[in-house]
PDB file of N, CA, C and O in Angstrom:
ATOM      1  N   MET A   1      15.415  18.790   8.061  1.00  0.00           N
ATOM      2  CA  MET A   1      16.154  17.606   7.679  1.00  0.00           C
ATOM      3  C   MET A   1      15.257  16.603   6.965  1.00  0.00           C
ATOM      4  O   MET A   1      15.740  15.710   6.269  1.00  0.00           O
ATOM      5  N   SER A   2      13.943  16.758   7.142  1.00  0.00           N
ATOM      6  CA  SER A   2      13.071  15.760   6.507  1.00  0.00           C
ATOM      7  C   SER A   2      13.139  15.870   4.995  1.00  0.00           C
ATOM      8  O   SER A   2      12.813  14.908   4.300  1.00  0.00           O
ATOM      9  N   GLY A   3      13.553  17.013   4.463  1.00  0.00           N
ATOM     10  CA  GLY A   3      13.702  17.151   3.053  1.00  0.00           C
ATOM     11  C   GLY A   3      14.796  16.261   2.498  1.00  0.00           C
ATOM     12  O   GLY A   3      14.787  15.912   1.317  1.00  0.00           O
ATOM     13  N   HIS A   4      15.731  15.899   3.347  1.00  0.00           N
ATOM     14  CA  HIS A   4      16.840  15.036   2.951  1.00  0.00           C
ATOM     15  C   HIS A   4      16.669  13.602   3.393  1.00  0.00           C
ATOM     16  O   HIS A   4      17.573  12.781   3.243  1.00  0.00           O
ATOM     17  N   ALA A   5      15.485  13.300   3.949  1.00  0.00           N
ATOM     18  CA  ALA A   5      15.169  11.935   4.434  1.00  0.00           C
ATOM     19  C   ALA A   5      16.148  11.486   5.496  1.00  0.00           C
ATOM     20  O   ALA A   5      16.483  10.303   5.557  1.00  0.00           O
ATOM     21  N   HIS A   6      16.607  12.375   6.317  1.00  0.00           N
ATOM     22  CA  HIS A   6      17.570  12.030   7.354  1.00  0.00           C
ATOM     23  C   HIS A   6      16.913  11.140   8.419  1.00  0.00           C
ATOM     24  O   HIS A   6      16.082  11.608   9.197  1.00  0.00           O
ATOM     25  N   GLY A   7      17.275   9.912   8.445  1.00  0.00           N
ATOM     26  CA  GLY A   7      16.764   8.994   9.445  1.00  0.00           C
ATOM     27  C   GLY A   7      15.433   8.393   9.132  1.00  0.00           C
ATOM     28  O   GLY A   7      14.906   7.632   9.944  1.00  0.00           O
ATOM     29  N   HIS A   8      14.852   8.698   7.976  1.00  0.00           N
ATOM     30  CA  HIS A   8      13.541   8.153   7.602  1.00  0.00           C
ATOM     31  C   HIS A   8      13.712   6.924   6.737  1.00  0.00           C
ATOM     32  O   HIS A   8      13.191   6.866   5.624  1.00  0.00           O
ATOM     33  N   THR A   9      14.449   5.927   7.249  1.00  0.00           N
ATOM     34  CA  THR A   9      14.684   4.711   6.505  1.00  0.00           C
ATOM     35  C   THR A   9      14.375   3.513   7.407  1.00  0.00           C
ATOM     36  O   THR A   9      14.399   3.642   8.631  1.00  0.00           O
ATOM     37  N   PRO A  10      14.092   2.376   6.830  1.00  0.00           N
ATOM     38  CA  PRO A  10      13.852   1.186   7.656  1.00  0.00           C
ATOM     39  C   PRO A  10      15.065   0.839   8.522  1.00  0.00           C
ATOM     40  O   PRO A  10      14.911   0.394   9.660  1.00  0.00           O
ATOM     41  N   ALA A  11      16.253   1.039   7.991  1.00  0.00           N
ATOM     42  CA  ALA A  11      17.452   0.738   8.780  1.00  0.00           C
ATOM     43  C   ALA A  11      17.534   1.623  10.023  1.00  0.00           C
ATOM     44  O   ALA A  11      17.826   1.140  11.118  1.00  0.00           O
ATOM     45  N   ALA A  12      17.277   2.910   9.850  1.00  0.00           N
ATOM     46  CA  ALA A  12      17.331   3.832  10.985  1.00  0.00           C
ATOM     47  C   ALA A  12      16.253   3.537  12.014  1.00  0.00           C
ATOM     48  O   ALA A  12      16.524   3.537  13.215  1.00  0.00           O
ATOM     49  N   TRP A  13      15.028   3.285  11.551  1.00  0.00           N
ATOM     50  CA  TRP A  13      13.944   2.963  12.462  1.00  0.00           C
ATOM     51  C   TRP A  13      14.220   1.716  13.251  1.00  0.00           C
ATOM     52  O   TRP A  13      13.997   1.691  14.461  1.00  0.00           O
ATOM     53  N   ALA A  14      14.703   0.669  12.597  1.00  0.00           N
ATOM     54  CA  ALA A  14      14.935  -0.587  13.295  1.00  0.00           C
ATOM     55  C   ALA A  14      16.082  -0.449  14.289  1.00  0.00           C
ATOM     56  O   ALA A  14      15.967  -0.910  15.425  1.00  0.00           O
ATOM     57  N   GLY A  15      17.178   0.172  13.886  1.00  0.00           N
ATOM     58  CA  GLY A  15      18.317   0.336  14.770  1.00  0.00           C
ATOM     59  C   GLY A  15      18.009   1.167  15.993  1.00  0.00           C
ATOM     60  O   GLY A  15      18.381   0.807  17.110  1.00  0.00           O
ATOM     61  N   VAL A  16      17.324   2.289  15.783  1.00  0.00           N
ATOM     62  CA  VAL A  16      16.998   3.191  16.893  1.00  0.00           C
ATOM     63  C   VAL A  16      15.968   2.535  17.808  1.00  0.00           C
ATOM     64  O   VAL A  16      16.071   2.660  19.028  1.00  0.00           O
ATOM     65  N   SER A  17      14.993   1.850  17.258  1.00  0.00           N
ATOM     66  CA  SER A  17      14.001   1.173  18.084  1.00  0.00           C
ATOM     67  C   SER A  17      14.609   0.133  18.986  1.00  0.00           C
ATOM     68  O   SER A  17      14.281   0.067  20.170  1.00  0.00           O
ATOM     69  N   ILE A  18      15.487  -0.679  18.449  1.00  0.00           N
ATOM     70  CA  ILE A  18      16.126  -1.724  19.262  1.00  0.00           C
ATOM     71  C   ILE A  18      17.037  -1.068  20.315  1.00  0.00           C
ATOM     72  O   ILE A  18      17.070  -1.519  21.460  1.00  0.00           O
ATOM     73  N   ALA A  19      17.769  -0.022  19.947  1.00  0.00           N
ATOM     74  CA  ALA A  19      18.620   0.637  20.916  1.00  0.00           C
ATOM     75  C   ALA A  19      17.811   1.321  21.998  1.00  0.00           C
ATOM     76  O   ALA A  19      18.235   1.339  23.154  1.00  0.00           O
ATOM     77  N   PHE A  20      16.674   1.878  21.667  1.00  0.00           N
ATOM     78  CA  PHE A  20      15.775   2.519  22.658  1.00  0.00           C
ATOM     79  C   PHE A  20      15.293   1.473  23.657  1.00  0.00           C
ATOM     80  O   PHE A  20      15.288   1.717  24.863  1.00  0.00           O
ATOM     81  N   ILE A  21      14.893   0.319  23.158  1.00  0.00           N
ATOM     82  CA  ILE A  21      14.434  -0.769  24.045  1.00  0.00           C
ATOM     83  C   ILE A  21      15.595  -1.167  24.966  1.00  0.00           C
ATOM     84  O   ILE A  21      15.393  -1.424  26.153  1.00  0.00           O
ATOM     85  N   GLY A  22      16.777  -1.213  24.425  1.00  0.00           N
ATOM     86  CA  GLY A  22      17.950  -1.550  25.256  1.00  0.00           C
ATOM     87  C   GLY A  22      18.170  -0.515  26.355  1.00  0.00           C
ATOM     88  O   GLY A  22      18.462  -0.873  27.496  1.00  0.00           O
ATOM     89  N   PHE A  23      18.031   0.774  26.015  1.00  0.00           N
ATOM     90  CA  PHE A  23      18.179   1.819  27.060  1.00  0.00           C
ATOM     91  C   PHE A  23      17.105   1.649  28.132  1.00  0.00           C
ATOM     92  O   PHE A  23      17.390   1.792  29.321  1.00  0.00           O
ATOM     93  N   CYS A  24      15.892   1.351  27.728  1.00  0.00           N
ATOM     94  CA  CYS A  24      14.789   1.158  28.681  1.00  0.00           C
ATOM     95  C   CYS A  24      15.071  -0.021  29.594  1.00  0.00           C
ATOM     96  O   CYS A  24      14.877   0.061  30.807  1.00  0.00           O
ATOM     97  N   VAL A  25      15.530  -1.115  29.008  1.00  0.00           N
ATOM     98  CA  VAL A  25      15.826  -2.326  29.796  1.00  0.00           C
ATOM     99  C   VAL A  25      16.941  -2.025  30.778  1.00  0.00           C
ATOM    100  O   VAL A  25      16.866  -2.411  31.944  1.00  0.00           O
ATOM    101  N   SER A  26      17.997  -1.324  30.304  1.00  0.00           N
ATOM    102  CA  SER A  26      19.108  -0.980  31.196  1.00  0.00           C
ATOM    103  C   SER A  26      18.634  -0.089  32.348  1.00  0.00           C
ATOM    104  O   SER A  26      19.036  -0.284  33.495  1.00  0.00           O
ATOM    105  N   GLY A  27      17.794   0.873  32.042  1.00  0.00           N
ATOM    106  CA  GLY A  27      17.282   1.751  33.073  1.00  0.00           C
ATOM    107  C   GLY A  27      16.488   1.063  34.123  1.00  0.00           C
ATOM    108  O   GLY A  27      16.650   1.336  35.313  1.00  0.00           O
ATOM    109  N   VAL A  28      15.612   0.153  33.699  1.00  0.00           N
ATOM    110  CA  VAL A  28      14.792  -0.613  34.680  1.00  0.00           C
ATOM    111  C   VAL A  28      15.693  -1.462  35.562  1.00  0.00           C
ATOM    112  O   VAL A  28      15.533  -1.467  36.782  1.00  0.00           O
ATOM    113  N   PHE A  29      16.640  -2.184  34.963  1.00  0.00           N
ATOM    114  CA  PHE A  29      17.478  -3.045  35.773  1.00  0.00           C
ATOM    115  C   PHE A  29      18.510  -2.288  36.579  1.00  0.00           C
ATOM    116  O   PHE A  29      19.028  -2.816  37.563  1.00  0.00           O
ATOM    117  N   MET A  30      18.816  -1.088  36.195  1.00  0.00           N
ATOM    118  CA  MET A  30      19.743  -0.255  37.020  1.00  0.00           C
ATOM    119  C   MET A  30      19.006   0.157  38.304  1.00  0.00           C
ATOM    120  O   MET A  30      19.570   0.115  39.398  1.00  0.00           O
ATOM    121  N   VAL A  31      17.767   0.545  38.152  1.00  0.00           N
ATOM    122  CA  VAL A  31      16.969   0.905  39.330  1.00  0.00           C
ATOM    123  C   VAL A  31      16.707  -0.313  40.209  1.00  0.00           C
ATOM    124  O   VAL A  31      16.658  -0.224  41.436  1.00  0.00           O
ATOM    125  N   ALA A  32      16.539  -1.457  39.540  1.00  0.00           N
ATOM    126  CA  ALA A  32      16.290  -2.701  40.327  1.00  0.00           C
ATOM    127  C   ALA A  32      17.598  -3.293  40.885  1.00  0.00           C
ATOM    128  O   ALA A  32      17.562  -4.327  41.552  1.00  0.00           O
ATOM    129  N   ALA A  33      18.742  -2.658  40.624  1.00  0.00           N
ATOM    130  CA  ALA A  33      20.026  -3.114  41.131  1.00  0.00           C
ATOM    131  C   ALA A  33      20.355  -4.533  40.705  1.00  0.00           C
ATOM    132  O   ALA A  33      20.842  -5.339  41.499  1.00  0.00           O
ATOM    133  N   ASP A  34      20.081  -4.829  39.434  1.00  0.00           N
ATOM    134  CA  ASP A  34      20.374  -6.136  38.866  1.00  0.00           C
ATOM    135  C   ASP A  34      21.393  -5.961  37.753  1.00  0.00           C
ATOM    136  O   ASP A  34      21.017  -5.577  36.646  1.00  0.00           O
ATOM    137  N   PRO A  35      22.676  -6.230  38.007  1.00  0.00           N
ATOM    138  CA  PRO A  35      23.707  -5.957  37.020  1.00  0.00           C
ATOM    139  C   PRO A  35      23.594  -6.818  35.761  1.00  0.00           C
ATOM    140  O   PRO A  35      23.964  -6.368  34.677  1.00  0.00           O
ATOM    141  N   ILE A  36      23.096  -8.028  35.884  1.00  0.00           N
ATOM    142  CA  ILE A  36      22.961  -8.878  34.670  1.00  0.00           C
ATOM    143  C   ILE A  36      21.957  -8.294  33.730  1.00  0.00           C
ATOM    144  O   ILE A  36      22.218  -8.207  32.530  1.00  0.00           O
ATOM    145  N   GLY A  37      20.790  -7.882  34.239  1.00  0.00           N
ATOM    146  CA  GLY A  37      19.778  -7.237  33.384  1.00  0.00           C
ATOM    147  C   GLY A  37      20.268  -5.939  32.815  1.00  0.00           C
ATOM    148  O   GLY A  37      19.969  -5.617  31.665  1.00  0.00           O
ATOM    149  N   PHE A  38      21.033  -5.164  33.608  1.00  0.00           N
ATOM    150  CA  PHE A  38      21.584  -3.923  33.100  1.00  0.00           C
ATOM    151  C   PHE A  38      22.485  -4.173  31.915  1.00  0.00           C
ATOM    152  O   PHE A  38      22.336  -3.519  30.883  1.00  0.00           O
ATOM    153  N   TRP A  39      23.397  -5.082  32.033  1.00  0.00           N
ATOM    154  CA  TRP A  39      24.343  -5.372  30.935  1.00  0.00           C
ATOM    155  C   TRP A  39      23.631  -6.005  29.737  1.00  0.00           C
ATOM    156  O   TRP A  39      24.045  -5.800  28.596  1.00  0.00           O
ATOM    157  N   ALA A  40      22.575  -6.765  29.985  1.00  0.00           N
ATOM    158  CA  ALA A  40      21.796  -7.284  28.883  1.00  0.00           C
ATOM    159  C   ALA A  40      21.161  -6.134  28.072  1.00  0.00           C
ATOM    160  O   ALA A  40      21.096  -6.196  26.844  1.00  0.00           O
ATOM    161  N   GLY A  41      20.705  -5.105  28.762  1.00  0.00           N
ATOM    162  CA  GLY A  41      20.190  -3.924  28.091  1.00  0.00           C
ATOM    163  C   GLY A  41      21.252  -3.191  27.269  1.00  0.00           C
ATOM    164  O   GLY A  41      20.992  -2.724  26.160  1.00  0.00           O
ATOM    165  N   ILE A  42      22.437  -3.106  27.836  1.00  0.00           N
ATOM    166  CA  ILE A  42      23.556  -2.469  27.112  1.00  0.00           C
ATOM    167  C   ILE A  42      23.873  -3.281  25.850  1.00  0.00           C
ATOM    168  O   ILE A  42      24.146  -2.716  24.791  1.00  0.00           O
ATOM    169  N   VAL A  43      23.831  -4.620  25.980  1.00  0.00           N
ATOM    170  CA  VAL A  43      24.082  -5.455  24.792  1.00  0.00           C
ATOM    171  C   VAL A  43      22.998  -5.162  23.719  1.00  0.00           C
ATOM    172  O   VAL A  43      23.307  -5.113  22.529  1.00  0.00           O
ATOM    173  N   LEU A  44      21.766  -4.972  24.136  1.00  0.00           N
ATOM    174  CA  LEU A  44      20.701  -4.633  23.203  1.00  0.00           C
ATOM    175  C   LEU A  44      20.989  -3.304  22.487  1.00  0.00           C
ATOM    176  O   LEU A  44      20.669  -3.159  21.307  1.00  0.00           O
ATOM    177  N   VAL A  45      21.571  -2.367  23.167  1.00  0.00           N
ATOM    178  CA  VAL A  45      21.911  -1.068  22.535  1.00  0.00           C
ATOM    179  C   VAL A  45      22.873  -1.349  21.394  1.00  0.00           C
ATOM    180  O   VAL A  45      22.679  -0.852  20.285  1.00  0.00           O
ATOM    181  N   PHE A  46      23.899  -2.133  21.651  1.00  0.00           N
ATOM    182  CA  PHE A  46      24.862  -2.447  20.607  1.00  0.00           C
ATOM    183  C   PHE A  46      24.269  -3.307  19.493  1.00  0.00           C
ATOM    184  O   PHE A  46      24.645  -3.167  18.329  1.00  0.00           O
ATOM    185  N   VAL A  47      23.361  -4.177  19.845  1.00  0.00           N
ATOM    186  CA  VAL A  47      22.650  -4.966  18.817  1.00  0.00           C
ATOM    187  C   VAL A  47      21.861  -4.050  17.902  1.00  0.00           C
ATOM    188  O   VAL A  47      21.811  -4.259  16.690  1.00  0.00           O
ATOM    189  N   GLY A  48      21.240  -3.027  18.492  1.00  0.00           N
ATOM    190  CA  GLY A  48      20.494  -2.064  17.680  1.00  0.00           C
ATOM    191  C   GLY A  48      21.381  -1.379  16.658  1.00  0.00           C
ATOM    192  O   GLY A  48      21.002  -1.191  15.502  1.00  0.00           O
ATOM    193  N   GLY A  49      22.582  -1.006  17.116  1.00  0.00           N
ATOM    194  CA  GLY A  49      23.560  -0.421  16.153  1.00  0.00           C
ATOM    195  C   GLY A  49      23.983  -1.342  15.092  1.00  0.00           C
ATOM    196  O   GLY A  49      24.111  -0.943  13.934  1.00  0.00           O
ATOM    197  N   ALA A  50      24.216  -2.607  15.451  1.00  0.00           N
ATOM    198  CA  ALA A  50      24.623  -3.590  14.467  1.00  0.00           C
ATOM    199  C   ALA A  50      23.489  -3.905  13.485  1.00  0.00           C
ATOM    200  O   ALA A  50      23.739  -4.077  12.292  1.00  0.00           O
ATOM    201  N   VAL A  51      22.274  -3.980  13.964  1.00  0.00           N
ATOM    202  CA  VAL A  51      21.127  -4.229  13.057  1.00  0.00           C
ATOM    203  C   VAL A  51      20.966  -3.053  12.103  1.00  0.00           C
ATOM    204  O   VAL A  51      20.772  -3.252  10.903  1.00  0.00           O
ATOM    205  N   GLY A  52      21.043  -1.859  12.611  1.00  0.00           N
ATOM    206  CA  GLY A  52      20.954  -0.688  11.737  1.00  0.00           C
ATOM    207  C   GLY A  52      22.041  -0.656  10.673  1.00  0.00           C
ATOM    208  O   GLY A  52      21.771  -0.335   9.516  1.00  0.00           O
ATOM    209  N   TRP A  53      23.275  -0.991  11.062  1.00  0.00           N
ATOM    210  CA  TRP A  53      24.380  -1.019  10.133  1.00  0.00           C
ATOM    211  C   TRP A  53      24.190  -2.105   9.082  1.00  0.00           C
ATOM    212  O   TRP A  53      24.428  -1.886   7.894  1.00  0.00           O
ATOM    213  N   ALA A  54      23.742  -3.322   9.554  1.00  0.00           N
ATOM    214  CA  ALA A  54      23.552  -4.444   8.633  1.00  0.00           C
ATOM    215  C   ALA A  54      22.417  -4.131   7.641  1.00  0.00           C
ATOM    216  O   ALA A  54      22.524  -4.450   6.457  1.00  0.00           O
ATOM    217  N   MET A  55      21.357  -3.523   8.116  1.00  0.00           N
ATOM    218  CA  MET A  55      20.259  -3.175   7.212  1.00  0.00           C
ATOM    219  C   MET A  55      20.670  -2.125   6.204  1.00  0.00           C
ATOM    220  O   MET A  55      20.248  -2.156   5.048  1.00  0.00           O
ATOM    221  N   LYS A  56      21.519  -1.173   6.663  1.00  0.00           N
ATOM    222  CA  LYS A  56      22.004  -0.152   5.748  1.00  0.00           C
ATOM    223  C   LYS A  56      22.886  -0.793   4.654  1.00  0.00           C
ATOM    224  O   LYS A  56      22.818  -0.425   3.482  1.00  0.00           O
ATOM    225  N   ALA A  57      23.700  -1.749   5.075  1.00  0.00           N
ATOM    226  CA  ALA A  57      24.559  -2.469   4.124  1.00  0.00           C
ATOM    227  C   ALA A  57      23.719  -3.296   3.131  1.00  0.00           C
ATOM    228  O   ALA A  57      24.131  -3.506   1.990  1.00  0.00           O
ATOM    229  N   ALA A  58      22.547  -3.759   3.575  1.00  0.00           N
ATOM    230  CA  ALA A  58      21.660  -4.530   2.725  1.00  0.00           C
ATOM    231  C   ALA A  58      20.816  -3.687   1.809  1.00  0.00           C
ATOM    232  O   ALA A  58      20.065  -4.220   0.992  1.00  0.00           O
ATOM    233  N   GLY A  59      20.924  -2.353   1.928  1.00  0.00           N
ATOM    234  CA  GLY A  59      20.187  -1.488   1.047  1.00  0.00           C
ATOM    235  C   GLY A  59      18.955  -0.896   1.629  1.00  0.00           C
ATOM    236  O   GLY A  59      18.187  -0.270   0.898  1.00  0.00           O
ATOM    237  N   TYR A  60      18.715  -1.051   2.899  1.00  0.00           N
ATOM    238  CA  TYR A  60      17.545  -0.466   3.540  1.00  0.00           C
ATOM    239  C   TYR A  60      17.848   0.904   4.192  1.00  0.00           C
ATOM    240  O   TYR A  60      17.014   1.457   4.909  1.00  0.00           O
ATOM    241  N   GLY A  61      19.013   1.418   3.937  1.00  0.00           N
ATOM    242  CA  GLY A  61      19.407   2.641   4.583  1.00  0.00           C
ATOM    243  C   GLY A  61      19.137   3.908   3.751  1.00  0.00           C
ATOM    244  O   GLY A  61      19.345   5.019   4.238  1.00  0.00           O
ATOM    245  N   ARG A  62      18.705   3.756   2.578  1.00  0.00           N
ATOM    246  CA  ARG A  62      18.466   4.920   1.735  1.00  0.00           C
ATOM    247  C   ARG A  62      17.097   4.785   1.100  1.00  0.00           C
ATOM    248  O   ARG A  62      16.811   3.785   0.442  1.00  0.00           O
ATOM    249  N   PRO A  63      16.237   5.798   1.295  1.00  0.00           N
ATOM    250  CA  PRO A  63      14.910   5.713   0.709  1.00  0.00           C
ATOM    251  C   PRO A  63      14.957   5.814  -0.810  1.00  0.00           C
ATOM    252  O   PRO A  63      15.856   6.428  -1.385  1.00  0.00           O
ATOM    253  N   LYS A  64      13.982   5.207  -1.430  1.00  0.00           N
ATOM    254  CA  LYS A  64      13.888   5.286  -2.884  1.00  0.00           C
ATOM    255  C   LYS A  64      13.422   6.673  -3.250  1.00  0.00           C
ATOM    256  O   LYS A  64      12.575   7.268  -2.584  1.00  0.00           O
ATOM    257  N   ASP A  65      14.006   7.179  -4.339  1.00  0.00           N
ATOM    258  CA  ASP A  65      13.592   8.515  -4.827  1.00  0.00           C
ATOM    259  C   ASP A  65      12.200   8.423  -5.434  1.00  0.00           C
ATOM    260  O   ASP A  65      11.868   7.461  -6.126  1.00  0.00           O
ATOM    261  N   SER A  66      11.379   9.461  -5.156  1.00  0.00           N
ATOM    262  CA  SER A  66      10.076   9.511  -5.747  1.00  0.00           C
ATOM    263  C   SER A  66      10.199   9.971  -7.207  1.00  0.00           C
ATOM    264  O   SER A  66      11.216  10.551  -7.588  1.00  0.00           O
ATOM    265  N   GLN A  67       9.203   9.723  -7.996  1.00  0.00           N
ATOM    266  CA  GLN A  67       9.200  10.128  -9.396  1.00  0.00           C
ATOM    267  C   GLN A  67       9.353  11.669  -9.500  1.00  0.00           C
ATOM    268  O   GLN A  67      10.020  12.179 -10.400  1.00  0.00           O
ATOM    269  N   GLU A  68       8.739  12.364  -8.585  1.00  0.00           N
ATOM    270  CA  GLU A  68       8.837  13.840  -8.578  1.00  0.00           C
ATOM    271  C   GLU A  68      10.276  14.268  -8.405  1.00  0.00           C
ATOM    272  O   GLU A  68      10.743  15.170  -9.100  1.00  0.00           O
ATOM    273  N   ARG A  69      10.985  13.636  -7.488  1.00  0.00           N
ATOM    274  CA  ARG A  69      12.410  14.001  -7.255  1.00  0.00           C
ATOM    275  C   ARG A  69      13.292  13.627  -8.484  1.00  0.00           C
ATOM    276  O   ARG A  69      14.195  14.368  -8.872  1.00  0.00           O
ATOM    277  N   ILE A  70      12.997  12.481  -9.055  1.00  0.00           N
ATOM    278  CA  ILE A  70      13.750  12.088 -10.268  1.00  0.00           C
ATOM    279  C   ILE A  70      13.527  13.072 -11.397  1.00  0.00           C
ATOM    280  O   ILE A  70      14.480  13.443 -12.082  1.00  0.00           O
ATOM    281  N   ASP A  71      12.283  13.507 -11.612  1.00  0.00           N
ATOM    282  CA  ASP A  71      11.969  14.476 -12.633  1.00  0.00           C
ATOM    283  C   ASP A  71      12.643  15.820 -12.358  1.00  0.00           C
ATOM    284  O   ASP A  71      13.154  16.446 -13.287  1.00  0.00           O
ATOM    285  N   ALA A  72      12.654  16.271 -11.119  1.00  0.00           N
ATOM    286  CA  ALA A  72      13.278  17.535 -10.783  1.00  0.00           C
ATOM    287  C   ALA A  72      14.796  17.465 -11.017  1.00  0.00           C
ATOM    288  O   ALA A  72      15.405  18.429 -11.480  1.00  0.00           O
ATOM    289  N   ARG A  73      15.391  16.321 -10.693  1.00  0.00           N
ATOM    290  CA  ARG A  73      16.824  16.164 -10.917  1.00  0.00           C
ATOM    291  C   ARG A  73      17.141  16.191 -12.419  1.00  0.00           C
ATOM    292  O   ARG A  73      18.145  16.767 -12.838  1.00  0.00           O
ATOM    293  N   GLU A  74      16.275  15.563 -13.220  1.00  0.00           N
ATOM    294  CA  GLU A  74      16.511  15.579 -14.682  1.00  0.00           C
ATOM    295  C   GLU A  74      16.351  16.995 -15.246  1.00  0.00           C
ATOM    296  O   GLU A  74      17.133  17.413 -16.100  1.00  0.00           O
ATOM    297  N   ARG A  75      15.344  17.731 -14.772  1.00  0.00           N
ATOM    298  CA  ARG A  75      15.127  19.127 -15.228  1.00  0.00           C
ATOM    299  C   ARG A  75      16.343  19.994 -14.862  1.00  0.00           C
ATOM    300  O   ARG A  75      16.785  20.814 -15.668  1.00  0.00           O
ATOM    301  N   ALA A  76      16.870  19.817 -13.676  1.00  0.00           N
ATOM    302  CA  ALA A  76      18.033  20.616 -13.230  1.00  0.00           C
ATOM    303  C   ALA A  76      19.255  20.269 -14.080  1.00  0.00           C
ATOM    304  O   ALA A  76      20.036  21.149 -14.443  1.00  0.00           O
ATOM    305  N   THR A  77      19.414  18.993 -14.392  1.00  0.00           N
ATOM    306  CA  THR A  77      20.553  18.575 -15.209  1.00  0.00           C
ATOM    307  C   THR A  77      20.473  19.160 -16.610  1.00  0.00           C
ATOM    308  O   THR A  77      21.469  19.637 -17.153  1.00  0.00           O
ATOM    309  N   GLU A  78      19.277  19.118 -17.188  1.00  0.00           N
ATOM    310  CA  GLU A  78      19.095  19.681 -18.537  1.00  0.00           C
ATOM    311  C   GLU A  78      19.319  21.189 -18.530  1.00  0.00           C
ATOM    312  O   GLU A  78      19.919  21.728 -19.461  1.00  0.00           O
ATOM    313  N   ALA A  79      18.837  21.886 -17.475  1.00  0.00           N
ATOM    314  CA  ALA A  79      19.047  23.344 -17.388  1.00  0.00           C
ATOM    315  C   ALA A  79      20.538  23.664 -17.272  1.00  0.00           C
ATOM    316  O   ALA A  79      21.035  24.590 -17.913  1.00  0.00           O
ATOM    317  N   ALA A  80      21.232  22.902 -16.465  1.00  0.00           N
ATOM    318  CA  ALA A  80      22.688  23.099 -16.319  1.00  0.00           C
ATOM    319  C   ALA A  80      23.428  22.855 -17.626  1.00  0.00           C
ATOM    320  O   ALA A  80      24.346  23.601 -17.965  1.00  0.00           O
ATOM    321  N   ARG A  81      23.048  21.841 -18.347  1.00  0.00           N
ATOM    322  CA  ARG A  81      23.664  21.554 -19.626  1.00  0.00           C
ATOM    323  C   ARG A  81      23.375  22.668 -20.637  1.00  0.00           C
ATOM    324  O   ARG A  81      24.244  23.058 -21.417  1.00  0.00           O
ATOM    325  N   ALA A  82      22.141  23.168 -20.608  1.00  0.00           N
ATOM    326  CA  ALA A  82      21.828  24.264 -21.529  1.00  0.00           C
ATOM    327  C   ALA A  82      22.640  25.533 -21.219  1.00  0.00           C
ATOM    328  O   ALA A  82      23.104  26.222 -22.127  1.00  0.00           O
ATOM    329  N   ARG A  83      22.802  25.825 -19.930  1.00  0.00           N
ATOM    330  CA  ARG A  83      23.621  26.998 -19.538  1.00  0.00           C
ATOM    331  C   ARG A  83      25.060  26.808 -19.957  1.00  0.00           C
ATOM    332  O   ARG A  83      25.704  27.752 -20.416  1.00  0.00           O
ATOM    333  N   THR A  84      25.584  25.577 -19.803  1.00  0.00           N
ATOM    334  CA  THR A  84      26.974  25.334 -20.142  1.00  0.00           C
ATOM    335  C   THR A  84      27.162  25.423 -21.654  1.00  0.00           C
ATOM    336  O   THR A  84      28.159  25.972 -22.124  1.00  0.00           O
ATOM    337  N   ALA A  85      26.196  24.880 -22.426  1.00  0.00           N
ATOM    338  CA  ALA A  85      26.320  24.886 -23.889  1.00  0.00           C
ATOM    339  C   ALA A  85      26.190  26.295 -24.418  1.00  0.00           C
ATOM    340  O   ALA A  85      26.851  26.618 -25.405  1.00  0.00           O
ATOM    341  N   SER A  86      25.369  27.169 -23.817  1.00  0.00           N
ATOM    342  CA  SER A  86      25.213  28.532 -24.304  1.00  0.00           C
ATOM    343  C   SER A  86      26.388  29.422 -23.945  1.00  0.00           C
ATOM    344  O   SER A  86      26.635  30.418 -24.624  1.00  0.00           O
ATOM    345  N   SER A  87      27.120  29.082 -22.887  1.00  0.00           N
ATOM    346  CA  SER A  87      28.274  29.907 -22.505  1.00  0.00           C
ATOM    347  C   SER A  87      29.524  29.544 -23.268  1.00  0.00           C
ATOM    348  O   SER A  87      30.489  30.306 -23.230  1.00  0.00           O
ATOM    349  N   VAL A  88      29.560  28.401 -23.970  1.00  0.00           N
ATOM    350  CA  VAL A  88      30.749  28.010 -24.680  1.00  0.00           C
ATOM    351  C   VAL A  88      30.769  28.563 -26.028  1.00  0.00           C
ATOM    352  O   VAL A  88      31.716  28.329 -26.778  1.00  0.00           O
TER     353      VAL A  88
END
């Protein structure tokens, strides 16, 4: 999946990091039998999702293409056009 940059974006890292902290907080307060702390951790999990979504909407959810990838895409497009033109 790393070839498709699945999850390798600032939005994904921020959202998952905040949600992970929320899970940890919830776990600690669940063991400590403190319902307010537990629910605060659950709120953090949802905040992580909202932050990830907001960052994705702001443009941080998709990595920028490298020059190598742009060049490969252009070569593939030209090759496809050449095949199409020669078959017509």
